[in-house]
C-alpha angles and dihedrals in degrees: 000000000000092000093298111144121226143188133236132182117211142177130194120271115264148149096271122085090221127056127241103251090221092058097053116109131180124221130197106223120204110234093236099066144063126223130208117212119210116250110280097016111152110230141173122194155350093222124188134194091195123092091240134008128179106224137195119214118174116193141141117280090248099040096115088050102045102024111036129106122166117217121186102202096198095048095040101039107010092244136119127187130213115199110214124191114237115251113250114260 
C-alpha cells in the first residue's frame, strides 16, 4: 500500500444480491491501514487516483465462485456515482 490512499464504495449486508443505491457510501481509506468488511457487505473497488498501487486483498480460495454477484448500477438502477474528494478546509 506504500502509504497511497484509496477509495471504496460499500452498502450494508442484506438478503438481496444487489445493493439499494441510496444505501451506498464511499470512503476514503488512508494508505497506511487495512479494513475488514462484515460478511455479506456489498462493495465496489478499490479505486485509486495514483498510477499504481500495490494492494492486499485477503479472501477465501473460492470467494469469486461462491460469493460474487456483479451489479451494473447504471443498467440495473439507472444510476451512476462519481466519487469526489472533499476540498481541504
